[in-house]
PDB file with one MODEL, atoms N, CA, C and O in Angstrom:
MODEL        1
ATOM      1  N   MET A   1     -58.470  68.345  -1.355  1.00  0.00           N
ATOM      2  CA  MET A   1     -59.040  66.829  -0.929  1.00  0.00           C
ATOM      3  C   MET A   1     -57.413  66.975   0.605  1.00  0.00           C
ATOM      4  O   MET A   1     -56.311  67.522   0.558  1.00  0.00           O
ATOM      5  N   GLU A   2     -58.230  66.063   1.865  1.00  0.00           N
ATOM      6  CA  GLU A   2     -57.241  66.114   3.343  1.00  0.00           C
ATOM      7  C   GLU A   2     -56.140  65.633   2.845  1.00  0.00           C
ATOM      8  O   GLU A   2     -55.897  64.637   2.164  1.00  0.00           O
ATOM      9  N   GLU A   3     -55.323  66.713   3.398  1.00  0.00           N
ATOM     10  CA  GLU A   3     -53.467  66.236   3.531  1.00  0.00           C
ATOM     11  C   GLU A   3     -53.125  64.998   4.726  1.00  0.00           C
ATOM     12  O   GLU A   3     -53.451  65.229   5.890  1.00  0.00           O
ATOM     13  N   GLU A   4     -52.370  63.517   4.328  1.00  0.00           N
ATOM     14  CA  GLU A   4     -52.627  63.164   5.202  1.00  0.00           C
ATOM     15  C   GLU A   4     -51.544  63.106   6.151  1.00  0.00           C
ATOM     16  O   GLU A   4     -50.373  63.316   5.836  1.00  0.00           O
ATOM     17  N   GLN A   5     -52.015  62.762   7.552  1.00  0.00           N
ATOM     18  CA  GLN A   5     -50.629  63.861   8.557  1.00  0.00           C
ATOM     19  C   GLN A   5     -50.349  62.128   9.237  1.00  0.00           C
ATOM     20  O   GLN A   5     -51.152  61.200   9.132  1.00  0.00           O
ATOM     21  N   ASP A   6     -49.190  62.084   9.822  1.00  0.00           N
ATOM     22  CA  ASP A   6     -48.661  60.862  10.260  1.00  0.00           C
ATOM     23  C   ASP A   6     -49.401  60.960  12.223  1.00  0.00           C
ATOM     24  O   ASP A   6     -49.940  61.887  12.828  1.00  0.00           O
ATOM     25  N   PRO A   7     -49.129  59.838  12.548  1.00  0.00           N
ATOM     26  CA  PRO A   7     -50.286  59.780  13.718  1.00  0.00           C
ATOM     27  C   PRO A   7     -48.809  60.183  14.442  1.00  0.00           C
ATOM     28  O   PRO A   7     -47.610  60.063  14.190  1.00  0.00           O
ATOM     29  N   SER A   8     -49.725  60.771  15.567  1.00  0.00           N
ATOM     30  CA  SER A   8     -48.626  61.408  17.150  1.00  0.00           C
ATOM     31  C   SER A   8     -48.568  59.766  17.003  1.00  0.00           C
ATOM     32  O   SER A   8     -49.223  58.796  16.620  1.00  0.00           O
ATOM     33  N   PRO A   9     -46.536  60.397  17.939  1.00  0.00           N
ATOM     34  CA  PRO A   9     -46.607  59.686  19.132  1.00  0.00           C
ATOM     35  C   PRO A   9     -47.571  59.044  20.514  1.00  0.00           C
ATOM     36  O   PRO A   9     -47.331  58.067  21.223  1.00  0.00           O
ATOM     37  N   GLU A  10     -48.254  59.621  20.539  1.00  0.00           N
ATOM     38  CA  GLU A  10     -49.157  58.871  21.569  1.00  0.00           C
ATOM     39  C   GLU A  10     -50.402  57.667  20.739  1.00  0.00           C
ATOM     40  O   GLU A  10     -50.758  56.522  21.019  1.00  0.00           O
ATOM     41  N   TYR A  11     -50.707  58.478  19.821  1.00  0.00           N
ATOM     42  CA  TYR A  11     -51.949  57.721  18.865  1.00  0.00           C
ATOM     43  C   TYR A  11     -50.983  55.747  19.287  1.00  0.00           C
ATOM     44  O   TYR A  11     -51.292  54.671  19.800  1.00  0.00           O
ATOM     45  N   ILE A  12     -49.699  56.450  18.585  1.00  0.00           N
ATOM     46  CA  ILE A  12     -49.522  55.053  17.982  1.00  0.00           C
ATOM     47  C   ILE A  12     -49.128  54.196  19.383  1.00  0.00           C
ATOM     48  O   ILE A  12     -49.262  52.974  19.305  1.00  0.00           O
ATOM     49  N   LYS A  13     -48.671  54.737  20.602  1.00  0.00           N
ATOM     50  CA  LYS A  13     -48.554  54.280  21.944  1.00  0.00           C
ATOM     51  C   LYS A  13     -49.887  54.326  22.274  1.00  0.00           C
ATOM     52  O   LYS A  13     -49.876  54.131  23.490  1.00  0.00           O
ATOM     53  N   GLY A  14     -51.005  54.463  21.935  1.00  0.00           N
ATOM     54  CA  GLY A  14     -52.270  53.895  22.347  1.00  0.00           C
ATOM     55  C   GLY A  14     -52.850  52.221  21.793  1.00  0.00           C
ATOM     56  O   GLY A  14     -53.283  51.168  22.261  1.00  0.00           O
ATOM     57  N   PHE A  15     -52.415  53.024  20.160  1.00  0.00           N
ATOM     58  CA  PHE A  15     -52.907  52.240  19.353  1.00  0.00           C
ATOM     59  C   PHE A  15     -52.253  50.318  19.899  1.00  0.00           C
ATOM     60  O   PHE A  15     -52.859  49.248  19.944  1.00  0.00           O
ATOM     61  N   ASN A  16     -50.787  50.699  20.216  1.00  0.00           N
ATOM     62  CA  ASN A  16     -49.688  49.428  20.231  1.00  0.00           C
ATOM     63  C   ASN A  16     -50.692  48.397  21.640  1.00  0.00           C
ATOM     64  O   ASN A  16     -51.052  47.226  21.518  1.00  0.00           O
ATOM     65  N   GLN A  17     -50.932  49.324  22.896  1.00  0.00           N
ATOM     66  CA  GLN A  17     -50.909  49.186  24.006  1.00  0.00           C
ATOM     67  C   GLN A  17     -52.103  48.429  23.921  1.00  0.00           C
ATOM     68  O   GLN A  17     -52.068  47.284  24.373  1.00  0.00           O
ATOM     69  N   MET A  18     -53.411  48.962  23.303  1.00  0.00           N
ATOM     70  CA  MET A  18     -54.457  47.888  23.219  1.00  0.00           C
ATOM     71  C   MET A  18     -54.501  46.558  22.204  1.00  0.00           C
ATOM     72  O   MET A  18     -54.986  45.428  22.176  1.00  0.00           O
ATOM     73  N   TYR A  19     -53.740  47.372  21.455  1.00  0.00           N
ATOM     74  CA  TYR A  19     -53.685  45.913  20.310  1.00  0.00           C
ATOM     75  C   TYR A  19     -52.852  44.707  21.375  1.00  0.00           C
ATOM     76  O   TYR A  19     -53.090  43.539  21.681  1.00  0.00           O
ATOM     77  N   LYS A  20     -52.126  45.378  21.609  1.00  0.00           N
ATOM     78  CA  LYS A  20     -51.770  43.231  22.354  1.00  0.00           C
ATOM     79  C   LYS A  20     -52.427  43.616  23.866  1.00  0.00           C
ATOM     80  O   LYS A  20     -52.375  42.589  24.543  1.00  0.00           O
ATOM     81  N   LEU A  21     -53.275  45.187  24.961  1.00  0.00           N
ATOM     82  CA  LEU A  21     -54.095  44.385  25.626  1.00  0.00           C
ATOM     83  C   LEU A  21     -55.265  42.966  25.163  1.00  0.00           C
ATOM     84  O   LEU A  21     -55.357  41.834  25.640  1.00  0.00           O
ATOM     85  N   LYS A  22     -56.116  43.727  23.925  1.00  0.00           N
ATOM     86  CA  LYS A  22     -57.104  43.366  23.209  1.00  0.00           C
ATOM     87  C   LYS A  22     -56.680  41.508  23.475  1.00  0.00           C
ATOM     88  O   LYS A  22     -57.412  40.792  24.159  1.00  0.00           O
ATOM     89  N   GLN A  23     -55.347  40.964  22.769  1.00  0.00           N
ATOM     90  CA  GLN A  23     -54.402  39.483  23.192  1.00  0.00           C
ATOM     91  C   GLN A  23     -54.495  39.180  24.636  1.00  0.00           C
ATOM     92  O   GLN A  23     -54.838  38.040  24.950  1.00  0.00           O
ATOM     93  N   GLU A  24     -54.216  40.115  25.625  1.00  0.00           N
ATOM     94  CA  GLU A  24     -53.815  39.196  26.731  1.00  0.00           C
ATOM     95  C   GLU A  24     -55.428  39.204  27.945  1.00  0.00           C
ATOM     96  O   GLU A  24     -56.027  38.361  28.613  1.00  0.00           O
ATOM     97  N   MET A  25     -55.601  41.168  27.572  1.00  0.00           N
ATOM     98  CA  MET A  25     -56.944  41.050  29.027  1.00  0.00           C
ATOM     99  C   MET A  25     -57.787  41.572  27.863  1.00  0.00           C
ATOM    100  O   MET A  25     -57.729  42.719  27.421  1.00  0.00           O
ATOM    101  N   PRO A  26     -59.153  39.875  27.100  1.00  0.00           N
ATOM    102  CA  PRO A  26     -59.874  41.006  26.579  1.00  0.00           C
ATOM    103  C   PRO A  26     -61.332  42.010  27.367  1.00  0.00           C
ATOM    104  O   PRO A  26     -61.598  43.118  26.899  1.00  0.00           O
ATOM    105  N   GLU A  27     -61.773  41.697  28.013  1.00  0.00           N
ATOM    106  CA  GLU A  27     -62.207  41.984  29.110  1.00  0.00           C
ATOM    107  C   GLU A  27     -61.864  43.212  29.020  1.00  0.00           C
ATOM    108  O   GLU A  27     -62.413  44.043  28.296  1.00  0.00           O
ATOM    109  N   ALA A  28     -60.197  43.550  30.325  1.00  0.00           N
ATOM    110  CA  ALA A  28     -59.861  44.991  30.884  1.00  0.00           C
ATOM    111  C   ALA A  28     -59.904  45.953  29.663  1.00  0.00           C
ATOM    112  O   ALA A  28     -60.197  47.119  29.927  1.00  0.00           O
ATOM    113  N   ALA A  29     -59.586  45.548  28.013  1.00  0.00           N
ATOM    114  CA  ALA A  29     -59.578  46.068  26.909  1.00  0.00           C
ATOM    115  C   ALA A  29     -60.915  46.579  26.439  1.00  0.00           C
ATOM    116  O   ALA A  29     -60.936  47.038  25.297  1.00  0.00           O
ATOM    117  N   GLN A  30     -62.034  46.574  27.131  1.00  0.00           N
ATOM    118  CA  GLN A  30     -63.117  46.503  26.967  1.00  0.00           C
ATOM    119  C   GLN A  30     -64.016  47.624  27.746  1.00  0.00           C
ATOM    120  O   GLN A  30     -64.867  48.415  27.337  1.00  0.00           O
ATOM    121  N   GLN A  31     -63.405  47.329  29.191  1.00  0.00           N
ATOM    122  CA  GLN A  31     -63.141  48.772  30.062  1.00  0.00           C
ATOM    123  C   GLN A  31     -62.358  50.489  29.564  1.00  0.00           C
ATOM    124  O   GLN A  31     -62.386  51.720  29.594  1.00  0.00           O
ATOM    125  N   MET A  32     -61.906  49.593  29.261  1.00  0.00           N
ATOM    126  CA  MET A  32     -60.736  50.948  28.676  1.00  0.00           C
ATOM    127  C   MET A  32     -62.144  51.974  27.796  1.00  0.00           C
ATOM    128  O   MET A  32     -62.858  52.977  27.811  1.00  0.00           O
ATOM    129  N   LEU A  33     -61.715  50.603  27.055  1.00  0.00           N
ATOM    130  CA  LEU A  33     -62.337  51.507  25.748  1.00  0.00           C
ATOM    131  C   LEU A  33     -63.566  51.935  26.199  1.00  0.00           C
ATOM    132  O   LEU A  33     -63.717  52.925  25.484  1.00  0.00           O
ATOM    133  N   SER A  34     -64.413  51.881  26.798  1.00  0.00           N
ATOM    134  CA  SER A  34     -65.677  51.760  27.742  1.00  0.00           C
ATOM    135  C   SER A  34     -65.962  53.853  27.879  1.00  0.00           C
ATOM    136  O   SER A  34     -66.787  54.674  27.478  1.00  0.00           O
ATOM    137  N   ALA A  35     -64.591  53.844  28.754  1.00  0.00           N
ATOM    138  CA  ALA A  35     -64.410  55.483  29.352  1.00  0.00           C
ATOM    139  C   ALA A  35     -65.082  56.607  28.069  1.00  0.00           C
ATOM    140  O   ALA A  35     -65.872  57.505  28.361  1.00  0.00           O
ATOM    141  N   LYS A  36     -64.831  56.472  27.334  1.00  0.00           N
ATOM    142  CA  LYS A  36     -65.124  56.824  26.133  1.00  0.00           C
ATOM    143  C   LYS A  36     -64.009  58.312  26.150  1.00  0.00           C
ATOM    144  O   LYS A  36     -64.662  59.323  25.889  1.00  0.00           O
ATOM    145  N   ALA A  37     -62.711  58.558  26.368  1.00  0.00           N
ATOM    146  CA  ALA A  37     -61.969  59.649  26.537  1.00  0.00           C
ATOM    147  C   ALA A  37     -61.403  59.912  25.587  1.00  0.00           C
ATOM    148  O   ALA A  37     -61.098  59.048  24.765  1.00  0.00           O
ATOM    149  N   LYS A  38     -61.175  60.909  25.478  1.00  0.00           N
ATOM    150  CA  LYS A  38     -60.584  62.210  24.018  1.00  0.00           C
ATOM    151  C   LYS A  38     -58.851  62.081  24.112  1.00  0.00           C
ATOM    152  O   LYS A  38     -57.940  62.190  24.933  1.00  0.00           O
ATOM    153  N   GLY A  39     -59.053  61.814  22.870  1.00  0.00           N
ATOM    154  CA  GLY A  39     -57.121  62.800  22.628  1.00  0.00           C
ATOM    155  C   GLY A  39     -56.695  61.490  21.347  1.00  0.00           C
ATOM    156  O   GLY A  39     -57.333  60.512  20.958  1.00  0.00           O
ATOM    157  N   ASP A  40     -55.580  61.936  21.035  1.00  0.00           N
ATOM    158  CA  ASP A  40     -54.768  61.093  20.896  1.00  0.00           C
ATOM    159  C   ASP A  40     -54.348  59.916  21.397  1.00  0.00           C
ATOM    160  O   ASP A  40     -55.120  59.379  20.603  1.00  0.00           O
ATOM    161  N   ARG A  41     -54.026  59.313  21.767  1.00  0.00           N
ATOM    162  CA  ARG A  41     -54.167  58.148  22.634  1.00  0.00           C
ATOM    163  C   ARG A  41     -55.442  57.509  22.986  1.00  0.00           C
ATOM    164  O   ARG A  41     -55.733  56.411  22.512  1.00  0.00           O
ATOM    165  N   PHE A  42     -55.861  57.850  23.422  1.00  0.00           N
ATOM    166  CA  PHE A  42     -57.679  56.787  22.807  1.00  0.00           C
ATOM    167  C   PHE A  42     -57.524  56.765  21.921  1.00  0.00           C
ATOM    168  O   PHE A  42     -56.793  55.894  21.450  1.00  0.00           O
ATOM    169  N   LYS A  43     -58.180  57.814  21.060  1.00  0.00           N
ATOM    170  CA  LYS A  43     -58.252  57.398  19.394  1.00  0.00           C
ATOM    171  C   LYS A  43     -57.396  56.420  18.846  1.00  0.00           C
ATOM    172  O   LYS A  43     -57.816  55.887  17.820  1.00  0.00           O
ATOM    173  N   GLY A  44     -56.036  55.964  19.377  1.00  0.00           N
ATOM    174  CA  GLY A  44     -55.324  55.692  18.891  1.00  0.00           C
ATOM    175  C   GLY A  44     -55.529  54.010  19.937  1.00  0.00           C
ATOM    176  O   GLY A  44     -54.417  53.671  20.343  1.00  0.00           O
ATOM    177  N   MET A  45     -56.042  53.556  20.143  1.00  0.00           N
ATOM    178  CA  MET A  45     -56.569  52.616  21.559  1.00  0.00           C
ATOM    179  C   MET A  45     -57.468  52.054  20.185  1.00  0.00           C
ATOM    180  O   MET A  45     -57.149  51.145  19.419  1.00  0.00           O
ATOM    181  N   THR A  46     -58.562  52.824  20.157  1.00  0.00           N
ATOM    182  CA  THR A  46     -60.172  52.693  19.633  1.00  0.00           C
ATOM    183  C   THR A  46     -60.082  51.949  18.454  1.00  0.00           C
ATOM    184  O   THR A  46     -60.901  51.101  18.103  1.00  0.00           O
ATOM    185  N   ALA A  47     -58.622  52.428  17.576  1.00  0.00           N
ATOM    186  CA  ALA A  47     -58.135  52.213  16.248  1.00  0.00           C
ATOM    187  C   ALA A  47     -57.463  51.011  16.338  1.00  0.00           C
ATOM    188  O   ALA A  47     -57.229  50.374  15.311  1.00  0.00           O
ATOM    189  N   GLY A  48     -56.923  50.385  18.048  1.00  0.00           N
ATOM    190  CA  GLY A  48     -56.122  49.257  17.476  1.00  0.00           C
ATOM    191  C   GLY A  48     -56.547  48.280  18.228  1.00  0.00           C
ATOM    192  O   GLY A  48     -55.887  47.251  18.373  1.00  0.00           O
ATOM    193  N   ALA A  49     -57.825  48.503  18.859  1.00  0.00           N
ATOM    194  CA  ALA A  49     -58.621  47.683  19.337  1.00  0.00           C
ATOM    195  C   ALA A  49     -59.349  47.163  17.979  1.00  0.00           C
ATOM    196  O   ALA A  49     -59.886  46.057  17.921  1.00  0.00           O
ATOM    197  N   ARG A  50     -59.321  47.765  17.268  1.00  0.00           N
ATOM    198  CA  ARG A  50     -60.841  47.532  15.878  1.00  0.00           C
ATOM    199  C   ARG A  50     -59.650  47.045  15.033  1.00  0.00           C
ATOM    200  O   ARG A  50     -59.923  46.103  14.289  1.00  0.00           O
ATOM    201  N   GLN A  51     -58.505  47.455  15.003  1.00  0.00           N
ATOM    202  CA  GLN A  51     -57.122  46.869  14.050  1.00  0.00           C
ATOM    203  C   GLN A  51     -57.208  45.183  14.553  1.00  0.00           C
ATOM    204  O   GLN A  51     -57.598  44.207  13.913  1.00  0.00           O
ATOM    205  N   TYR A  52     -56.945  45.233  15.246  1.00  0.00           N
ATOM    206  CA  TYR A  52     -57.075  43.971  16.304  1.00  0.00           C
ATOM    207  C   TYR A  52     -58.005  42.121  16.436  1.00  0.00           C
ATOM    208  O   TYR A  52     -57.672  40.940  16.535  1.00  0.00           O
ATOM    209  N   GLU A  53     -59.581  43.149  16.331  1.00  0.00           N
ATOM    210  CA  GLU A  53     -61.104  41.760  16.042  1.00  0.00           C
ATOM    211  C   GLU A  53     -61.333  42.225  14.529  1.00  0.00           C
ATOM    212  O   GLU A  53     -62.423  41.931  14.038  1.00  0.00           O
ATOM    213  N   LEU A  54     -60.115  43.148  13.488  1.00  0.00           N
ATOM    214  CA  LEU A  54     -60.756  42.481  12.176  1.00  0.00           C
ATOM    215  C   LEU A  54     -59.697  41.780  12.150  1.00  0.00           C
ATOM    216  O   LEU A  54     -59.989  40.791  11.477  1.00  0.00           O
ATOM    217  N   GLU A  55     -57.714  41.639  12.775  1.00  0.00           N
ATOM    218  CA  GLU A  55     -57.695  40.515  12.094  1.00  0.00           C
ATOM    219  C   GLU A  55     -57.795  38.935  12.659  1.00  0.00           C
ATOM    220  O   GLU A  55     -57.247  37.977  12.114  1.00  0.00           O
ATOM    221  N   ARG A  56     -58.805  38.870  14.151  1.00  0.00           N
ATOM    222  CA  ARG A  56     -59.200  37.834  14.899  1.00  0.00           C
ATOM    223  C   ARG A  56     -59.936  37.567  13.801  1.00  0.00           C
ATOM    224  O   ARG A  56     -59.714  36.487  13.254  1.00  0.00           O
ATOM    225  N   ILE A  57     -61.427  38.859  12.963  1.00  0.00           N
ATOM    226  CA  ILE A  57     -61.899  37.887  12.231  1.00  0.00           C
ATOM    227  C   ILE A  57     -61.216  37.432  11.133  1.00  0.00           C
ATOM    228  O   ILE A  57     -61.472  36.274  10.804  1.00  0.00           O
ATOM    229  N   ARG A  58     -60.104  38.268  10.226  1.00  0.00           N
ATOM    230  CA  ARG A  58     -59.715  37.600   8.807  1.00  0.00           C
ATOM    231  C   ARG A  58     -59.079  35.946   9.684  1.00  0.00           C
ATOM    232  O   ARG A  58     -59.865  35.077   9.307  1.00  0.00           O
ATOM    233  N   GLU A  59     -58.413  35.542  10.281  1.00  0.00           N
ATOM    234  CA  GLU A  59     -58.014  34.788  10.903  1.00  0.00           C
ATOM    235  C   GLU A  59     -59.120  33.580  10.741  1.00  0.00           C
ATOM    236  O   GLU A  59     -58.810  32.858   9.794  1.00  0.00           O
ATOM    237  N   ILE A  60     -60.430  33.128  11.464  1.00  0.00           N
ATOM    238  CA  ILE A  60     -60.865  33.248  11.432  1.00  0.00           C
ATOM    239  C   ILE A  60     -61.884  32.410  10.543  1.00  0.00           C
ATOM    240  O   ILE A  60     -62.388  31.335  10.868  1.00  0.00           O
ATOM    241  N   SER A  61     -62.098  33.134   9.313  1.00  0.00           N
ATOM    242  CA  SER A  61     -62.575  33.741   8.079  1.00  0.00           C
ATOM    243  C   SER A  61     -61.851  32.498   7.454  1.00  0.00           C
ATOM    244  O   SER A  61     -62.636  31.618   7.100  1.00  0.00           O
ATOM    245  N   GLN A  62     -60.027  32.139   7.162  1.00  0.00           N
ATOM    246  CA  GLN A  62     -59.085  31.324   6.732  1.00  0.00           C
ATOM    247  C   GLN A  62     -59.282  29.887   7.234  1.00  0.00           C
ATOM    248  O   GLN A  62     -59.332  28.921   6.473  1.00  0.00           O
ATOM    249  N   LYS A  63     -59.380  29.819   8.453  1.00  0.00           N
ATOM    250  CA  LYS A  63     -59.414  28.503   9.227  1.00  0.00           C
ATOM    251  C   LYS A  63     -61.097  27.370   8.650  1.00  0.00           C
ATOM    252  O   LYS A  63     -61.129  26.145   8.537  1.00  0.00           O
ATOM    253  N   ASN A  64     -62.135  28.267   8.430  1.00  0.00           N
ATOM    254  CA  ASN A  64     -63.566  28.222   7.924  1.00  0.00           C
ATOM    255  C   ASN A  64     -63.227  27.868   6.400  1.00  0.00           C
ATOM    256  O   ASN A  64     -64.086  27.183   5.845  1.00  0.00           O
ATOM    257  N   ARG A  65     -62.156  28.211   5.666  1.00  0.00           N
ATOM    258  CA  ARG A  65     -62.179  28.140   4.088  1.00  0.00           C
ATOM    259  C   ARG A  65     -61.939  27.130   3.776  1.00  0.00           C
ATOM    260  O   ARG A  65     -62.257  26.369   2.862  1.00  0.00           O
ATOM    261  N   GLU A  66     -60.887  27.122   5.204  1.00  0.00           N
ATOM    262  CA  GLU A  66     -59.607  25.983   4.662  1.00  0.00           C
ATOM    263  C   GLU A  66     -60.360  24.726   5.376  1.00  0.00           C
ATOM    264  O   GLU A  66     -60.585  23.947   4.450  1.00  0.00           O
ATOM    265  N   GLN A  67     -60.843  24.174   6.559  1.00  0.00           N
ATOM    266  CA  GLN A  67     -61.889  23.565   6.557  1.00  0.00           C
ATOM    267  C   GLN A  67     -62.288  22.918   6.030  1.00  0.00           C
ATOM    268  O   GLN A  67     -61.947  21.741   5.910  1.00  0.00           O
ATOM    269  N   SER A  68     -63.718  23.833   5.205  1.00  0.00           N
ATOM    270  CA  SER A  68     -64.378  23.954   4.145  1.00  0.00           C
ATOM    271  C   SER A  68     -63.380  22.825   2.886  1.00  0.00           C
ATOM    272  O   SER A  68     -63.719  21.676   2.601  1.00  0.00           O
ATOM    273  N   LYS A  69     -62.407  23.399   2.439  1.00  0.00           N
ATOM    274  CA  LYS A  69     -61.720  22.504   1.286  1.00  0.00           C
ATOM    275  C   LYS A  69     -62.003  21.762   1.783  1.00  0.00           C
ATOM    276  O   LYS A  69     -63.155  21.330   1.733  1.00  0.00           O
ATOM    277  N   ARG A  70     -60.665  21.053   2.810  1.00  0.00           N
ATOM    278  CA  ARG A  70     -61.025  19.942   3.053  1.00  0.00           C
ATOM    279  C   ARG A  70     -61.766  18.410   2.965  1.00  0.00           C
ATOM    280  O   ARG A  70     -61.600  17.223   2.683  1.00  0.00           O
ATOM    281  N   HIS A  71     -62.824  19.552   3.495  1.00  0.00           N
ATOM    282  CA  HIS A  71     -64.610  19.024   4.277  1.00  0.00           C
ATOM    283  C   HIS A  71     -65.144  18.092   2.510  1.00  0.00           C
ATOM    284  O   HIS A  71     -65.934  17.148   2.512  1.00  0.00           O
ATOM    285  N   GLU A  72     -64.433  18.707   1.083  1.00  0.00           N
ATOM    286  CA  GLU A  72     -65.263  18.909  -0.010  1.00  0.00           C
ATOM    287  C   GLU A  72     -64.620  18.347  -0.682  1.00  0.00           C
ATOM    288  O   GLU A  72     -65.050  18.113  -1.812  1.00  0.00           O
ATOM    289  N   ILE A  73     -62.358  17.541  -0.021  1.00  0.00           N
ATOM    290  CA  ILE A  73     -61.550  16.328  -0.702  1.00  0.00           C
ATOM    291  C   ILE A  73     -62.231  14.809  -0.038  1.00  0.00           C
ATOM    292  O   ILE A  73     -61.784  13.721  -0.401  1.00  0.00           O
TER     293      ILE A  73
ENDMDL
END
């Protein structure tokens, strides 16, 4: 079984930067992600973008469920 490692500082920096960029400038974030770079920082950026998208989807789904419940009443 593989041992989990703590992410490197570069990975964390990339994750945080991309998460914030996806919030504020999604088009620029997509352009950066299309660069297909390598390394810990880019892996972190990819993960940050993915996390932001997952949270957006959850938020939208929750709002839709709440609206559906209100319409049922």
